[in-house]
C-alpha positions as CSV (number, residue, x, y, z in Angstrom):
1,M,-25.5,-16.8,-7.3
2,R,-24.2,-14.2,-9.7
3,S,-26.0,-10.9,-6.6
4,M,-22.8,-12.6,-4.8
5,L,-20.2,-12.0,-6.7
6,W,-20.8,-9.0,-8.4
7,P,-20.0,-6.7,-4.4
8,V,-17.3,-8.8,-4.8
9,A,-16.2,-8.3,-8.4
10,A,-16.6,-4.4,-7.9
11,A,-14.4,-4.2,-4.7
12,L,-11.7,-5.3,-7.1
13,L,-12.7,-3.9,-9.8
14,T,-12.2,-0.7,-7.4
15,A,-9.5,-1.5,-4.7
16,A,-8.0,-2.4,-8.7
17,S,-8.4,0.4,-10.1
18,P,-6.5,4.1,-8.3
19,A,-7.9,7.5,-7.2
20,P,-8.4,10.0,-9.3
21,T,-6.1,12.6,-8.3
22,P,-7.3,16.2,-8.5
23,C,-5.5,19.3,-10.2
24,C,-3.4,21.0,-8.3
25,R,-3.5,25.0,-9.0
26,N,0.4,25.0,-8.1
27,L,3.8,24.2,-7.3
28,G,2.1,24.8,-3.0
29,E,-0.7,22.8,-3.5
30,V,1.8,20.0,-4.6
31,R,4.0,20.1,-1.8
32,T,1.1,20.6,0.8
33,N,-1.2,17.4,-0.4
34,I,2.3,15.6,-0.9
35,D,3.8,16.4,2.6
36,R,-0.5,15.5,3.3
37,I,0.2,11.5,1.7
38,D,3.9,11.1,3.5
39,D,2.6,11.8,6.9
40,Q,0.2,9.3,6.2
41,I,3.1,6.9,5.3
42,L,5.4,7.7,9.1
43,R,1.3,6.8,10.9
44,L,1.6,3.7,9.3
45,M,5.0,2.8,9.1
46,A,4.4,3.6,12.9
47,E,1.3,1.1,13.1
48,R,4.1,-1.4,10.8
49,S,7.2,-1.1,14.0
50,R,4.5,-1.6,16.0
51,Y,3.6,-5.6,14.7
52,V,7.3,-5.3,13.9
53,A,8.5,-5.4,17.6
54,Q,5.8,-7.7,18.4
55,A,7.0,-10.2,15.7
56,G,10.0,-9.6,17.5
57,R,8.5,-12.3,20.5
58,F,8.1,-15.1,18.9
59,K,11.7,-15.1,17.3
60,A,14.4,-16.1,19.8
61,S,17.9,-14.6,18.9
62,A,18.7,-11.9,16.5
63,A,20.6,-14.2,14.0
64,T,16.7,-16.0,13.3
65,V,14.6,-11.9,12.2
66,R,16.2,-12.2,8.6
67,D,13.5,-13.9,6.9
68,E,14.5,-14.0,2.8
69,A,11.2,-15.9,2.0
70,R,9.3,-14.0,3.5
71,I,11.4,-10.8,1.8
72,R,10.5,-12.3,-1.4
73,Q,7.1,-13.0,-0.8
74,I,6.6,-9.4,0.3
75,L,8.3,-7.4,-2.8
76,A,7.0,-9.6,-5.6
77,R,3.1,-8.6,-3.8
78,I,4.0,-5.5,-3.4
79,R,5.2,-5.6,-7.2
80,E,2.0,-7.1,-8.4
81,K,-0.6,-4.7,-6.7
82,A,2.0,-1.5,-7.9
83,A,1.4,-2.7,-11.2
84,R,-2.6,-3.0,-10.8
85,Q,-2.5,0.5,-8.6
86,G,0.0,2.4,-11.3
87,V,2.8,2.6,-9.5
88,N,6.2,1.5,-10.8
89,P,6.9,-1.8,-9.3
90,D,10.5,-0.9,-9.4
91,V,9.5,2.3,-7.6
92,A,7.3,0.2,-5.1
93,E,9.5,-2.4,-4.8
94,A,12.8,-0.3,-3.9
95,T,11.1,1.7,-1.1
96,F,9.4,-1.7,0.3
97,R,12.7,-2.8,0.5
98,A,14.0,0.1,2.4
99,M,11.4,-0.4,4.5
100,V,12.6,-4.1,5.2
101,E,15.6,-3.7,5.2
102,G,14.6,-0.8,8.1
103,F,13.2,-2.7,10.2
104,T,14.4,-5.5,11.0
105,A,18.1,-4.4,11.7
106,E,15.4,-2.2,14.3
107,E,14.2,-5.2,15.5
108,A,17.2,-7.6,15.0
109,R,18.2,-4.8,17.9
110,Q,15.6,-5.3,19.8
111,V,15.7,-9.3,20.0
112,G,19.7,-8.9,20.6
113,R,18.8,-7.2,24.3
């Protein structure tokens, strides 16, 4: 039993621990890394956008797009994960709240067509 649980526990511990950030030698390196991360975030946003578009297929009208319970669920999950990963939960919530609002508005426009 212990041998089966150890990989799960190790995965949870690893997931909760942020990866070490290499030390940059100058501001240019810092900005290059931030730009690289922003590019990754943008690719993930594009993927999220495609799933949001699919969600619209299951909604009858633009009025049914906004789901307050789902938004609360997303933000609570993000706050919890942010805290475990060393991110200020307020910053994570504000960022995700803005993203969810933007995608919700886009989904409502698509469903309303």
